[in-house]
PDB file of N, CA, C and O in Angstrom:
ATOM      1  N   UNK A   1       0.847  -1.177   0.000  1.00  0.00           N
ATOM      2  CA  UNK A   1       0.000   0.000   0.000  1.00  0.00           C
ATOM      3  C   UNK A   1       0.891   1.238   0.000  1.00  0.00           C
ATOM      4  O   UNK A   1       1.828   1.343   0.791  1.00  0.00           O
ATOM      5  N   UNK A   2       0.592   2.157  -0.882  1.00  0.00           N
ATOM      6  CA  UNK A   2       1.360   3.403  -0.976  1.00  0.00           C
ATOM      7  C   UNK A   2       1.139   4.246   0.282  1.00  0.00           C
ATOM      8  O   UNK A   2       0.109   4.147   0.949  1.00  0.00           O
ATOM      9  N   UNK A   3       2.122   5.061   0.576  1.00  0.00           N
ATOM     10  CA  UNK A   3       2.113   5.913   1.759  1.00  0.00           C
ATOM     11  C   UNK A   3       0.855   6.779   1.812  1.00  0.00           C
ATOM     12  O   UNK A   3       0.188   6.849   2.844  1.00  0.00           O
ATOM     13  N   UNK A   4       0.536   7.434   0.704  1.00  0.00           N
ATOM     14  CA  UNK A   4      -0.627   8.319   0.683  1.00  0.00           C
ATOM     15  C   UNK A   4      -1.922   7.530   0.869  1.00  0.00           C
ATOM     16  O   UNK A   4      -2.903   8.067   1.384  1.00  0.00           O
ATOM     17  N   UNK A   5      -1.933   6.258   0.454  1.00  0.00           N
ATOM     18  CA  UNK A   5      -3.123   5.422   0.635  1.00  0.00           C
ATOM     19  C   UNK A   5      -3.348   5.102   2.111  1.00  0.00           C
ATOM     20  O   UNK A   5      -4.492   5.026   2.559  1.00  0.00           O
ATOM     21  N   UNK A   6      -2.277   4.915   2.863  1.00  0.00           N
ATOM     22  CA  UNK A   6      -2.406   4.676   4.305  1.00  0.00           C
ATOM     23  C   UNK A   6      -3.075   5.870   4.978  1.00  0.00           C
ATOM     24  O   UNK A   6      -3.967   5.708   5.811  1.00  0.00           O
ATOM     25  N   UNK A   7      -2.637   7.059   4.610  1.00  0.00           N
ATOM     26  CA  UNK A   7      -3.206   8.272   5.196  1.00  0.00           C
ATOM     27  C   UNK A   7      -4.663   8.410   4.788  1.00  0.00           C
ATOM     28  O   UNK A   7      -5.522   8.685   5.627  1.00  0.00           O
ATOM     29  N   UNK A   8      -4.944   8.224   3.517  1.00  0.00           N
ATOM     30  CA  UNK A   8      -6.304   8.338   2.999  1.00  0.00           C
ATOM     31  C   UNK A   8      -7.236   7.323   3.663  1.00  0.00           C
ATOM     32  O   UNK A   8      -8.356   7.666   4.042  1.00  0.00           O
ATOM     33  N   UNK A   9      -6.781   6.084   3.806  1.00  0.00           N
ATOM     34  CA  UNK A   9      -7.585   5.045   4.459  1.00  0.00           C
ATOM     35  C   UNK A   9      -7.876   5.404   5.912  1.00  0.00           C
ATOM     36  O   UNK A   9      -8.998   5.227   6.387  1.00  0.00           O
ATOM     37  N   UNK A  10      -6.869   5.904   6.611  1.00  0.00           N
ATOM     38  CA  UNK A  10      -7.050   6.297   8.007  1.00  0.00           C
ATOM     39  C   UNK A  10      -8.119   7.382   8.122  1.00  0.00           C
ATOM     40  O   UNK A  10      -8.995   7.314   8.984  1.00  0.00           O
ATOM     41  N   UNK A  11      -8.039   8.369   7.256  1.00  0.00           N
ATOM     42  CA  UNK A  11      -9.000   9.467   7.272  1.00  0.00           C
ATOM     43  C   UNK A  11     -10.411   8.939   7.029  1.00  0.00           C
ATOM     44  O   UNK A  11     -11.351   9.307   7.734  1.00  0.00           O
ATOM     45  N   UNK A  12     -10.550   8.080   6.035  1.00  0.00           N
ATOM     46  CA  UNK A  12     -11.859   7.521   5.694  1.00  0.00           C
ATOM     47  C   UNK A  12     -12.396   6.628   6.813  1.00  0.00           C
ATOM     48  O   UNK A  12     -13.560   6.748   7.193  1.00  0.00           O
ATOM     49  N   UNK A  13     -11.563   5.742   7.339  1.00  0.00           N
ATOM     50  CA  UNK A  13     -11.995   4.807   8.380  1.00  0.00           C
ATOM     51  C   UNK A  13     -12.410   5.504   9.665  1.00  0.00           C
ATOM     52  O   UNK A  13     -13.224   4.980  10.425  1.00  0.00           O
ATOM     53  N   UNK A  14     -11.859   6.674   9.906  1.00  0.00           N
ATOM     54  CA  UNK A  14     -12.173   7.407  11.128  1.00  0.00           C
ATOM     55  C   UNK A  14     -13.207   8.505  10.923  1.00  0.00           C
ATOM     56  O   UNK A  14     -13.480   9.281  11.839  1.00  0.00           O
ATOM     57  N   UNK A  15     -13.782   8.575   9.728  1.00  0.00           N
ATOM     58  CA  UNK A  15     -14.854   9.528   9.457  1.00  0.00           C
ATOM     59  C   UNK A  15     -14.423  10.981   9.533  1.00  0.00           C
ATOM     60  O   UNK A  15     -15.219  11.853   9.884  1.00  0.00           O
ATOM     61  N   UNK A  16     -13.176  11.242   9.209  1.00  0.00           N
ATOM     62  CA  UNK A  16     -12.649  12.606   9.258  1.00  0.00           C
ATOM     63  C   UNK A  16     -12.864  13.268   7.902  1.00  0.00           C
ATOM     64  O   UNK A  16     -12.572  12.678   6.862  1.00  0.00           O
ATOM     65  N   UNK A  17     -13.364  14.469   7.920  1.00  0.00           N
ATOM     66  CA  UNK A  17     -13.621  15.206   6.680  1.00  0.00           C
ATOM     67  C   UNK A  17     -12.318  15.787   6.139  1.00  0.00           C
ATOM     68  O   UNK A  17     -11.513  16.341   6.889  1.00  0.00           O
ATOM     69  N   UNK A  18     -12.123  15.655   4.831  1.00  0.00           N
ATOM     70  CA  UNK A  18     -10.930  16.218   4.200  1.00  0.00           C
ATOM     71  C   UNK A  18     -10.900  17.735   4.358  1.00  0.00           C
ATOM     72  O   UNK A  18      -9.829  18.331   4.469  1.00  0.00           O
ATOM     73  N   UNK A  19     -12.064  18.350   4.368  1.00  0.00           N
ATOM     74  CA  UNK A  19     -12.136  19.806   4.550  1.00  0.00           C
ATOM     75  C   UNK A  19     -11.553  20.202   5.904  1.00  0.00           C
ATOM     76  O   UNK A  19     -10.864  21.217   6.012  1.00  0.00           O
ATOM     77  N   UNK A  20     -11.826  19.408   6.932  1.00  0.00           N
ATOM     78  CA  UNK A  20     -11.299  19.666   8.271  1.00  0.00           C
ATOM     79  C   UNK A  20      -9.770  19.665   8.254  1.00  0.00           C
ATOM     80  O   UNK A  20      -9.132  20.565   8.800  1.00  0.00           O
ATOM     81  N   UNK A  21      -9.192  18.643   7.620  1.00  0.00           N
ATOM     82  CA  UNK A  21      -7.731  18.530   7.566  1.00  0.00           C
ATOM     83  C   UNK A  21      -7.131  19.660   6.745  1.00  0.00           C
ATOM     84  O   UNK A  21      -6.145  20.272   7.155  1.00  0.00           O
ATOM     85  N   UNK A  22      -7.719  19.939   5.588  1.00  0.00           N
ATOM     86  CA  UNK A  22      -7.221  21.022   4.731  1.00  0.00           C
ATOM     87  C   UNK A  22      -7.222  22.343   5.496  1.00  0.00           C
ATOM     88  O   UNK A  22      -6.257  23.104   5.427  1.00  0.00           O
ATOM     89  N   UNK A  23      -8.298  22.614   6.220  1.00  0.00           N
ATOM     90  CA  UNK A  23      -8.384  23.852   7.006  1.00  0.00           C
ATOM     91  C   UNK A  23      -7.311  23.896   8.091  1.00  0.00           C
ATOM     92  O   UNK A  23      -6.669  24.928   8.287  1.00  0.00           O
ATOM     93  N   UNK A  24      -7.113  22.772   8.802  1.00  0.00           N
ATOM     94  CA  UNK A  24      -6.101  22.721   9.869  1.00  0.00           C
ATOM     95  C   UNK A  24      -4.693  22.932   9.318  1.00  0.00           C
ATOM     96  O   UNK A  24      -3.828  23.482  10.000  1.00  0.00           O
ATOM     97  N   UNK A  25      -4.469  22.490   8.077  1.00  0.00           N
ATOM     98  CA  UNK A  25      -3.147  22.622   7.451  1.00  0.00           C
ATOM     99  C   UNK A  25      -2.978  23.953   6.725  1.00  0.00           C
ATOM    100  O   UNK A  25      -1.866  24.304   6.331  1.00  0.00           O
ATOM    101  N   UNK A  26      -4.071  24.697   6.546  1.00  0.00           N
ATOM    102  CA  UNK A  26      -4.001  25.962   5.813  1.00  0.00           C
ATOM    103  C   UNK A  26      -3.925  25.759   4.310  1.00  0.00           C
ATOM    104  O   UNK A  26      -3.359  26.585   3.594  1.00  0.00           O
ATOM    105  N   UNK A  27      -4.496  24.657   3.832  1.00  0.00           N
ATOM    106  CA  UNK A  27      -4.452  24.312   2.412  1.00  0.00           C
ATOM    107  C   UNK A  27      -5.834  24.389   1.795  1.00  0.00           C
ATOM    108  O   UNK A  27      -6.846  24.470   2.491  1.00  0.00           O
ATOM    109  N   UNK A  28      -5.852  24.362   0.466  1.00  0.00           N
ATOM    110  CA  UNK A  28      -7.123  24.199  -0.231  1.00  0.00           C
ATOM    111  C   UNK A  28      -7.498  22.719  -0.172  1.00  0.00           C
ATOM    112  O   UNK A  28      -6.641  21.856   0.019  1.00  0.00           O
ATOM    113  N   UNK A  29      -8.773  22.445  -0.338  1.00  0.00           N
ATOM    114  CA  UNK A  29      -9.230  21.055  -0.380  1.00  0.00           C
ATOM    115  C   UNK A  29      -8.591  20.333  -1.570  1.00  0.00           C
ATOM    116  O   UNK A  29      -8.302  19.139  -1.498  1.00  0.00           O
ATOM    117  N   UNK A  30      -8.375  21.067  -2.659  1.00  0.00           N
ATOM    118  CA  UNK A  30      -7.775  20.479  -3.863  1.00  0.00           C
ATOM    119  C   UNK A  30      -6.340  20.009  -3.599  1.00  0.00           C
ATOM    120  O   UNK A  30      -5.939  18.946  -4.072  1.00  0.00           O
ATOM    121  N   UNK A  31      -5.570  20.795  -2.847  1.00  0.00           N
ATOM    122  CA  UNK A  31      -4.192  20.381  -2.538  1.00  0.00           C
ATOM    123  C   UNK A  31      -4.201  19.077  -1.751  1.00  0.00           C
ATOM    124  O   UNK A  31      -3.447  18.156  -2.063  1.00  0.00           O
ATOM    125  N   UNK A  32      -5.053  18.998  -0.732  1.00  0.00           N
ATOM    126  CA  UNK A  32      -5.120  17.778   0.063  1.00  0.00           C
ATOM    127  C   UNK A  32      -5.574  16.601  -0.797  1.00  0.00           C
ATOM    128  O   UNK A  32      -5.015  15.510  -0.694  1.00  0.00           O
ATOM    129  N   UNK A  33      -6.568  16.811  -1.632  1.00  0.00           N
ATOM    130  CA  UNK A  33      -7.051  15.755  -2.527  1.00  0.00           C
ATOM    131  C   UNK A  33      -5.906  15.230  -3.395  1.00  0.00           C
ATOM    132  O   UNK A  33      -5.729  14.020  -3.534  1.00  0.00           O
ATOM    133  N   UNK A  34      -5.139  16.139  -3.970  1.00  0.00           N
ATOM    134  CA  UNK A  34      -4.020  15.740  -4.830  1.00  0.00           C
ATOM    135  C   UNK A  34      -2.969  14.940  -4.062  1.00  0.00           C
ATOM    136  O   UNK A  34      -2.405  13.986  -4.596  1.00  0.00           O
ATOM    137  N   UNK A  35      -2.706  15.320  -2.825  1.00  0.00           N
ATOM    138  CA  UNK A  35      -1.743  14.583  -2.004  1.00  0.00           C
ATOM    139  C   UNK A  35      -2.257  13.188  -1.661  1.00  0.00           C
ATOM    140  O   UNK A  35      -1.506  12.214  -1.697  1.00  0.00           O
ATOM    141  N   UNK A  36      -3.547  13.103  -1.327  1.00  0.00           N
ATOM    142  CA  UNK A  36      -4.121  11.833  -0.889  1.00  0.00           C
ATOM    143  C   UNK A  36      -4.426  10.871  -2.028  1.00  0.00           C
ATOM    144  O   UNK A  36      -4.750   9.707  -1.795  1.00  0.00           O
ATOM    145  N   UNK A  37      -4.324  11.356  -3.249  1.00  0.00           N
ATOM    146  CA  UNK A  37      -4.576  10.499  -4.407  1.00  0.00           C
ATOM    147  C   UNK A  37      -3.327  10.307  -5.268  1.00  0.00           C
ATOM    148  O   UNK A  37      -3.409   9.837  -6.402  1.00  0.00           O
ATOM    149  N   UNK A  38      -2.176  10.675  -4.715  1.00  0.00           N
ATOM    150  CA  UNK A  38      -0.909  10.425  -5.392  1.00  0.00           C
ATOM    151  C   UNK A  38      -0.622  11.319  -6.577  1.00  0.00           C
ATOM    152  O   UNK A  38       0.304  11.050  -7.342  1.00  0.00           O
ATOM    153  N   UNK A  39      -1.392  12.371  -6.743  1.00  0.00           N
ATOM    154  CA  UNK A  39      -1.152  13.287  -7.867  1.00  0.00           C
ATOM    155  C   UNK A  39       0.045  14.192  -7.600  1.00  0.00           C
ATOM    156  O   UNK A  39       0.755  14.589  -8.524  1.00  0.00           O
ATOM    157  N   UNK A  40       0.260  14.513  -6.327  1.00  0.00           N
ATOM    158  CA  UNK A  40       1.428  15.285  -5.896  1.00  0.00           C
ATOM    159  C   UNK A  40       2.134  14.484  -4.811  1.00  0.00           C
ATOM    160  O   UNK A  40       1.490  13.796  -4.019  1.00  0.00           O
ATOM    161  N   UNK A  41       3.459  14.577  -4.779  1.00  0.00           N
ATOM    162  CA  UNK A  41       4.218  13.912  -3.717  1.00  0.00           C
ATOM    163  C   UNK A  41       4.013  14.648  -2.400  1.00  0.00           C
ATOM    164  O   UNK A  41       3.890  15.872  -2.363  1.00  0.00           O
ATOM    165  N   UNK A  42       3.979  13.876  -1.327  1.00  0.00           N
ATOM    166  CA  UNK A  42       3.847  14.459   0.003  1.00  0.00           C
ATOM    167  C   UNK A  42       5.244  14.803   0.502  1.00  0.00           C
ATOM    168  O   UNK A  42       6.085  13.920   0.674  1.00  0.00           O
ATOM    169  N   UNK A  43       5.485  16.083   0.732  1.00  0.00           N
ATOM    170  CA  UNK A  43       6.779  16.510   1.268  1.00  0.00           C
ATOM    171  C   UNK A  43       6.813  16.221   2.769  1.00  0.00           C
ATOM    172  O   UNK A  43       5.784  15.920   3.374  1.00  0.00           O
ATOM    173  N   UNK A  44       7.983  16.314   3.353  1.00  0.00           N
ATOM    174  CA  UNK A  44       8.121  16.125   4.796  1.00  0.00           C
ATOM    175  C   UNK A  44       7.269  17.154   5.531  1.00  0.00           C
ATOM    176  O   UNK A  44       6.621  16.832   6.527  1.00  0.00           O
ATOM    177  N   UNK A  45       7.270  18.381   5.043  1.00  0.00           N
ATOM    178  CA  UNK A  45       6.490  19.444   5.675  1.00  0.00           C
ATOM    179  C   UNK A  45       4.996  19.159   5.573  1.00  0.00           C
ATOM    180  O   UNK A  45       4.251  19.371   6.530  1.00  0.00           O
ATOM    181  N   UNK A  46       4.557  18.675   4.404  1.00  0.00           N
ATOM    182  CA  UNK A  46       3.145  18.327   4.221  1.00  0.00           C
ATOM    183  C   UNK A  46       2.760  17.184   5.159  1.00  0.00           C
ATOM    184  O   UNK A  46       1.712  17.225   5.803  1.00  0.00           O
ATOM    185  N   UNK A  47       3.613  16.171   5.228  1.00  0.00           N
ATOM    186  CA  UNK A  47       3.351  15.018   6.084  1.00  0.00           C
ATOM    187  C   UNK A  47       3.265  15.441   7.550  1.00  0.00           C
ATOM    188  O   UNK A  47       2.387  14.989   8.286  1.00  0.00           O
ATOM    189  N   UNK A  48       4.178  16.305   7.960  1.00  0.00           N
ATOM    190  CA  UNK A  48       4.178  16.802   9.337  1.00  0.00           C
ATOM    191  C   UNK A  48       2.873  17.540   9.643  1.00  0.00           C
ATOM    192  O   UNK A  48       2.300  17.369  10.719  1.00  0.00           O
ATOM    193  N   UNK A  49       2.407  18.357   8.703  1.00  0.00           N
ATOM    194  CA  UNK A  49       1.158  19.099   8.885  1.00  0.00           C
ATOM    195  C   UNK A  49      -0.037  18.149   8.987  1.00  0.00           C
ATOM    196  O   UNK A  49      -0.934  18.359   9.803  1.00  0.00           O
ATOM    197  N   UNK A  50      -0.046  17.109   8.158  1.00  0.00           N
ATOM    198  CA  UNK A  50      -1.137  16.128   8.200  1.00  0.00           C
ATOM    199  C   UNK A  50      -1.148  15.410   9.546  1.00  0.00           C
ATOM    200  O   UNK A  50      -2.203  15.261  10.161  1.00  0.00           O
ATOM    201  N   UNK A  51       0.011  14.970  10.002  1.00  0.00           N
ATOM    202  CA  UNK A  51       0.100  14.291  11.301  1.00  0.00           C
ATOM    203  C   UNK A  51      -0.376  15.200  12.428  1.00  0.00           C
ATOM    204  O   UNK A  51      -1.089  14.758  13.329  1.00  0.00           O
ATOM    205  N   UNK A  52       0.015  16.449  12.376  1.00  0.00           N
ATOM    206  CA  UNK A  52      -0.405  17.404  13.400  1.00  0.00           C
ATOM    207  C   UNK A  52      -1.916  17.609  13.355  1.00  0.00           C
ATOM    208  O   UNK A  52      -2.566  17.647  14.400  1.00  0.00           O
ATOM    209  N   UNK A  53      -2.476  17.739  12.161  1.00  0.00           N
ATOM    210  CA  UNK A  53      -3.923  17.927  12.007  1.00  0.00           C
ATOM    211  C   UNK A  53      -4.695  16.715  12.524  1.00  0.00           C
ATOM    212  O   UNK A  53      -5.786  16.858  13.075  1.00  0.00           O
ATOM    213  N   UNK A  54      -4.125  15.522  12.346  1.00  0.00           N
ATOM    214  CA  UNK A  54      -4.778  14.289  12.788  1.00  0.00           C
ATOM    215  C   UNK A  54      -4.430  13.924  14.229  1.00  0.00           C
ATOM    216  O   UNK A  54      -4.963  12.955  14.769  1.00  0.00           O
ATOM    217  N   UNK A  55      -3.544  14.689  14.850  1.00  0.00           N
ATOM    218  CA  UNK A  55      -3.081  14.426  16.224  1.00  0.00           C
ATOM    219  C   UNK A  55      -2.491  13.023  16.366  1.00  0.00           C
ATOM    220  O   UNK A  55      -2.783  12.302  17.320  1.00  0.00           O
ATOM    221  N   UNK A  56      -1.654  12.656  15.395  1.00  0.00           N
ATOM    222  CA  UNK A  56      -0.953  11.369  15.455  1.00  0.00           C
ATOM    223  C   UNK A  56       0.549  11.641  15.434  1.00  0.00           C
ATOM    224  O   UNK A  56       0.982  12.673  14.920  1.00  0.00           O
ATOM    225  N   UNK A  57       1.352  10.721  15.991  1.00  0.00           N
ATOM    226  CA  UNK A  57       2.801  10.916  15.968  1.00  0.00           C
ATOM    227  C   UNK A  57       3.360  10.877  14.545  1.00  0.00           C
ATOM    228  O   UNK A  57       2.748  10.304  13.643  1.00  0.00           O
ATOM    229  N   UNK A  58       4.511  11.484  14.360  1.00  0.00           N
ATOM    230  CA  UNK A  58       5.139  11.605  13.040  1.00  0.00           C
ATOM    231  C   UNK A  58       5.354  10.253  12.363  1.00  0.00           C
ATOM    232  O   UNK A  58       5.226  10.147  11.143  1.00  0.00           O
ATOM    233  N   UNK A  59       5.675   9.229  13.134  1.00  0.00           N
ATOM    234  CA  UNK A  59       5.950   7.913  12.541  1.00  0.00           C
ATOM    235  C   UNK A  59       4.708   7.022  12.421  1.00  0.00           C
ATOM    236  O   UNK A  59       4.825   5.846  12.074  1.00  0.00           O
ATOM    237  N   UNK A  60       3.546   7.560  12.698  1.00  0.00           N
ATOM    238  CA  UNK A  60       2.304   6.784  12.739  1.00  0.00           C
ATOM    239  C   UNK A  60       2.031   6.001  11.459  1.00  0.00           C
ATOM    240  O   UNK A  60       1.656   4.831  11.527  1.00  0.00           O
ATOM    241  N   UNK A  61       2.208   6.612  10.312  1.00  0.00           N
ATOM    242  CA  UNK A  61       1.899   5.961   9.038  1.00  0.00           C
ATOM    243  C   UNK A  61       3.103   5.217   8.453  1.00  0.00           C
ATOM    244  O   UNK A  61       3.020   4.666   7.355  1.00  0.00           O
ATOM    245  N   UNK A  62       4.207   5.202   9.177  1.00  0.00           N
ATOM    246  CA  UNK A  62       5.418   4.533   8.699  1.00  0.00           C
ATOM    247  C   UNK A  62       5.467   3.071   9.101  1.00  0.00           C
ATOM    248  O   UNK A  62       6.285   2.314   8.579  1.00  0.00           O
ATOM    249  N   UNK A  63       4.606   2.663  10.021  1.00  0.00           N
ATOM    250  CA  UNK A  63       4.584   1.278  10.467  1.00  0.00           C
ATOM    251  C   UNK A  63       3.756   0.429   9.515  1.00  0.00           C
ATOM    252  O   UNK A  63       2.988   0.957   8.710  1.00  0.00           O
ATOM    253  N   UNK A  64       3.914  -0.884   9.607  1.00  0.00           N
ATOM    254  CA  UNK A  64       3.183  -1.784   8.712  1.00  0.00           C
ATOM    255  C   UNK A  64       1.683  -1.695   8.921  1.00  0.00           C
ATOM    256  O   UNK A  64       0.928  -1.622   7.952  1.00  0.00           O
ATOM    257  N   UNK A  65       1.235  -1.699  10.181  1.00  0.00           N
ATOM    258  CA  UNK A  65      -0.190  -1.619  10.466  1.00  0.00           C
ATOM    259  C   UNK A  65      -0.491  -0.257  11.047  1.00  0.00           C
ATOM    260  O   UNK A  65       0.243   0.250  11.896  1.00  0.00           O
ATOM    261  N   UNK A  66      -1.575   0.328  10.581  1.00  0.00           N
ATOM    262  CA  UNK A  66      -2.018   1.618  11.086  1.00  0.00           C
ATOM    263  C   UNK A  66      -3.325   1.404  11.820  1.00  0.00           C
ATOM    264  O   UNK A  66      -4.282   0.868  11.260  1.00  0.00           O
ATOM    265  N   UNK A  67      -3.364   1.822  13.071  1.00  0.00           N
ATOM    266  CA  UNK A  67      -4.564   1.654  13.877  1.00  0.00           C
ATOM    267  C   UNK A  67      -5.532   2.792  13.612  1.00  0.00           C
ATOM    268  O   UNK A  67      -5.132   3.900  13.255  1.00  0.00           O
ATOM    269  N   UNK A  68      -6.821   2.496  13.796  1.00  0.00           N
ATOM    270  CA  UNK A  68      -7.830   3.544  13.729  1.00  0.00           C
ATOM    271  C   UNK A  68      -8.004   4.094  15.129  1.00  0.00           C
ATOM    272  O   UNK A  68      -7.543   3.482  16.093  1.00  0.00           O
ATOM    273  N   UNK A  69      -8.653   5.228  15.260  1.00  0.00           N
ATOM    274  CA  UNK A  69      -8.859   5.802  16.579  1.00  0.00           C
ATOM    275  C   UNK A  69      -9.822   4.962  17.396  1.00  0.00           C
ATOM    276  O   UNK A  69      -9.818   5.044  18.624  1.00  0.00           O
ATOM    277  N   UNK A  70     -10.653   4.151  16.738  1.00  0.00           N
ATOM    278  CA  UNK A  70     -11.578   3.287  17.461  1.00  0.00           C
ATOM    279  C   UNK A  70     -10.883   2.034  17.980  1.00  0.00           C
ATOM    280  O   UNK A  70     -11.488   1.245  18.707  1.00  0.00           O
ATOM    281  N   UNK A  71      -9.609   1.844  17.610  1.00  0.00           N
ATOM    282  CA  UNK A  71      -8.838   0.722  18.097  1.00  0.00           C
ATOM    283  C   UNK A  71      -8.998  -0.546  17.288  1.00  0.00           C
ATOM    284  O   UNK A  71      -8.508  -1.599  17.695  1.00  0.00           O
ATOM    285  N   UNK A  72      -9.668  -0.474  16.158  1.00  0.00           N
ATOM    286  CA  UNK A  72      -9.854  -1.676  15.337  1.00  0.00           C
ATOM    287  C   UNK A  72      -8.779  -1.819  14.292  1.00  0.00           C
ATOM    288  O   UNK A  72      -8.792  -2.779  13.520  1.00  0.00           O
TER     289      UNK A  72
END
């Protein structure tokens, strides 16, 4: 699974709105969409902003399994 797919799946599984994340990061919804669909590469700065917006540690999506906030 591609890195951006892990992030996208986490967002979807936890019912988080992309608009919420885009607003927290100071981005347009289109920029976030492009990052989450592999149209643009996620920079370290972008990744850091996403992790901060989701309140997850920086290495959260780097592990093999990514937990949902519901613990499933």
